[in-house]
N, C-alpha and C positions, 0 to 999 in steps of 0.2 A: 502492499499499501504506502502510496506517497506520501511523504509529509505536506501535507494540505491544512487549511485551517478548523472548521470546525466539525469533528469527526464523530459519526453517530457512532455507537457503541458495537461492540462485538458480539456476534450473530450466537455465538452458542453461549448461553449462560445454564445457571442447573437449576433452575427454575421458572416456568411459566410465568407471566405477570395475566391480571384478571386485565381485559380491555375495559377504556369508559364504554359504559353500558349506552351512553348517550350517543354515542356517533352510530353512523350506518357503518354495516360489518366491513363495507372496503376501507374505508377511512381507520375503522378500530385496528384494522391488521396494523398499520404503521407501528402501534403502539406492541406489536409481536416480537419477538425473539425468533424467529424464521429467518433462514439464511435467504439475504435477498440472491443466493446462486452467481453464475458467471454473470461477467459485465456483457449487457448488449451494447451496439453502435449506439450511439446520443445522438447523433444528427449532428449538424452545423455548430459552429460557437456563433454565428451571424445569420440571422437572416440573408437569402440573395435578395432583395430588396429591388438593388437594379434590374432583375430578371423580371420582376412585376412593375416596371416603367420608372422607380425611382432615379431620381438624377443627382451627382455631387453637386453644394453649395455650397459655399463661401459662408461658413460660421463667423459672428459677433465675436467679438474679443471677450464678453462675460460668458457669454455659454460656452465659444470654444475653451474657454480654461475651466468650466466646471465640468462638461463631458472629461476633458482627459484629467482632473482632478482626481474624477472618478475612476479612470479604468485605463490608462496610459502608468503601467510600470514598468520595470526593471526587470532583469533576472529571470528564472524559473522556479518553480518548485523545486524540491529535492528529495529522492526517494529516503527511504528510514540509513539507508546506507550513506550516504550524501552523494552520489550520484543527481545529474539534473536529470527533470523529467524534458518532455515536451509542452508541458503547462504554463503559461508565461504568469507571472506574478502580479493581483493588478493590487493597489492600494484598499478595494472593498474585498473583505474574505466573502469565499464562499464554501459550502461544505464537500469537503474531497474535493476541493478544485473543478465542481463542474463547470460553476459560471455561467448559470441558465437566464441569469436576467439580462434584459434590453432596454433600450433606454430610448422612449421617445420623446418629442418634444409636440405640443397642440400650440399653436401659436395663433392668437386671437389679432384684430385690425390692431394698430398704431405700436407695436412694439417695434424690433431693429432686422429680426426678419420678415418677409412678408407673411403675410397672414395664411395657415397651411400645414399641413401635418408632415411632421418630419423623422426620420430614424438616424440615430446612430451606431454607426458601424466600428466598434471597440480593435475590431482586428486590422483594420487599417483608418484608423483615428480619422473620420470621414464623416460628415454629415449628409444627407442623403433626404430629397422633400420626394415624398409622394407623389404621385402622380392624380389629380383628382379627377380626371375624365375615364383612367383606368379602373380606380375606385367605384366608381359610379356603375362603370360597364358591368364587373363583376359583381354589382349588387350589394356593394358594401357598405355603400355609402347612399345619401338620397341627397342632402343639404348644399347649398353654394358654400362658397370658405367664408360668405358676410355671416352667416347661420350659428359661425361655432360662437363658443363661449369667451368671452374677450380675457385680456391677459396671456401669461405665458404658463401654461402646465407642464411639467416634467410628468412621463407614465411612467411607471414601469411595470415591464411585463417579463414571463418565465417562458421560456422555451421548455417544455415540460420535459420531453424524451434527454435533456442534458442531465438531470439527476435520473431521472426513471431509470437511465440506462444501466445506472451505477448499484442504484439503491432499490429498483421496481418497487415493493408495497411501501417501503420506508420512505419513498419522495415526496411526499405531499407536505408536511412540516417542514419540510427542508426549502421548497418553494418561500414560502414565505419567510422562514427564515433572511433567507439568500435577500429576500425581496427588506425587511426589516432592517436589516444591517444596509443596503444601499440607499433606501430612505431616507435613515438617519445620517449617515454621510453627506447628503445633501442639505439635509438642516444644519451640521456641524458646520459645512464647507463656506452655507455663506452668513451664518452667525449672525442669522435674523429670523423671526418667526414668520411662518411661510402665510401667505391668506387665508389656504385653505387645504387641508389633507383628506383626503379620499381611500377609505378602503377596504379591497374589493377580496374577491372576484363580484361579478353581478352586473347588468344589462349598462348600468350608470355607464361605468369605465368602459363598456365594451362601444356603447354610441361615440363616447367622447373620443377614442380612438377610430373609430371605425375600422371596425374590425368584426369580423363573427364569431361565433363560440367555438372554442378549441376544442368541444364536442362535435363539430361539423368537420372532419378534417379534408373534404374530398374539396370543402371551398378554398381550402389554404392550397391544399395540393395541387389542383388546378391549375393556382399560380405561380406554380412555384416552389411555395414556402411551405415551412413545417407550422403546426401551431403556436400561437403564443397565445397566455392568458393574461392580461392586464390586472395584475394585484392592489395596486398603487398611484396616483395620485397628486401631486403635489402643485399647486398655486405659487408660483414666485411672486415676494411682494413688489408693490411698485420700483422701490428701490432695492438694489442687492449687488454683492459682489462676490468675488470667491477673496478671504482672507489668506495671504499670502501666509504666515503662519502656521494656518490650518491645513492649508496645502499641503506644505510642505511636512506636517508631521503626518497628516495621511500616508503620504507616499515613501516615509521612513518607516511606517507602522509594520512590524513583522511578527509574526506566531512564535512565542518560543517554539524551539524542537523540543520534541516530547521527549531526547536521553535530559536536558535540561532540566524537567521537571523530576527525572528517574533521579537524575544524581540529586536534588537536591531534598527527595524524602530520605535517604542515608544520613542527611549532613543537618538537619534541623528541623525542629517541632512541626506537625502538621497543624494545614488551619482547621479551626472547626466544620465539623462533618465530612469532610475531606474522604476518611473511610466510607462512611456511608455510600455518599457521590460516587468514590470509586466501583463498591461490590453495585452500584444500584446502573452504572454504565457499563461495567464491564471492562472498565480502561482503568489497568493498576497506575497509569505515569497520573492520576486526578493527583493522586495523594502528595504530589511533591508540590503544590501549590502553595505558597506565602498566603494567598488570599482565596479565598470561594464567595463569588456570589451563586445563589441560585437562587431560581423560579420557577413556582410550583400551582399545580391546579387541583382541587378534590375529583377523585376516581369518578365519584358517579354526577359532577356534574353536567350540563347540557352540553349538547355543542356549540352553542353559541357561547358559552362560558369559558369553552375550550378555547376557540376562536380569538377571543378576544385576549385569552392568558398568551396563547402562543404569539400574538402581533405586540403586548405592550410589555412580553418579556424580553424579545428579542432586539425591539426597539431601545428598551431601556441597559440593556448588555450589552450592545452597539454604542450607545450615548456614553459609558463606564468606558470600552475599549478606544473609542478616539478621544475623550476624552484626557485618559492615560498617556495618550503616545505624544499628545499636546504638550502634554508637562513633565513627560521623559519620565515620571517617577513609575510608572506600572507598563510591562509586558502581558498583555491580554492574550490567554486562548479560548475559545468556544468551544464548547463543549454540549453533545445535543446523543439522544438516544438512551434514554433511562427506563427502567420499569419501576413498578409505584411500587413503594413501600410504605408504610404506618395511612393507609389509606389516601395517598397522594399522589401525582405525577410530579415528577420534576421536570417539567419541559424544556426546561433551558441552565445553561450554568455558565460562569465564565472563572477561568483557573487563571491567577497570575502570579507573577515574579517581579520581584522588584525590575525596572530600570535601570535609575540612575542609582549605584551604590550606595551613594552619600544621603540618598532621602528616605526623610523620617519613616519609619517601620508601620506606624499607624496613620501615614499622611493618606489622606482621600486624592481620588486621579484629579 
């Protein structure tokens, strides 16, 4: 397994946890210890929107800075033995280095970009404008550009195959996790409250982005695209800019290697709850965390409460992760894949090691 960011727990555990009864069986299976099995082809790293009529455009300075700060990284993830993989490191973490999140802009009148729908190709650092005529001809949209919402919206989608290819039945919580970390990164970079944040999935986000349901794959595949699921939309405030210090902090963020946690466990007392967390997620390295933050939900919580807990926990964890990078005090590694203990599910955790060795032991990120 490559040394990536937040890793779901190991497949084989000594006990089978109770699945959340409030979830449909297909979703509840994500919390089972069943092995995902051999990896499947994950699909393209970015959708080939040019084949669907999208054309490159020059991005204004602010938008270019934001998109690059999210996804333009240096170097590659490394395997446990230290050898590099073919997976490029990016500022925003992703479970298993799958990087399913795609970034779109929906722009109303009066912005630096002409009104329309845009998609960012993070593999080639290129902003593309979608073809309104082609979208209407395919039955994806019906309105004119003038009917779109005012302002500029950053819409985050996932290509589900990117995570499903590796994690199968465990993939859907990771779609939320990766989107939440990307959403928090946008908020962190602009350093200002967004005008509005909407969470999905659902018809309002699909309408904003002008795409069909991912459950209608033929409508995507017929245009040479793989399905995407819009999961979050953030309306940028009227006045915003990428803060250089925050951009540099995010670019320099690295999840500590598992070997660092393993070594730390031998040399200092463990964080409160580290043994329980390590047992619940099947990842012994968690015992080496200097600090450990966890978020949980009752096993019998209804589906809406589970969804809310997933969004809240991952957005909060991302905020801690990025704040630690900005202060230099903490280096953070997200943790997923927990089983239930004591009637609660730990839906996410953040394992931390000191960044600056001179930082105060109890200092917050």
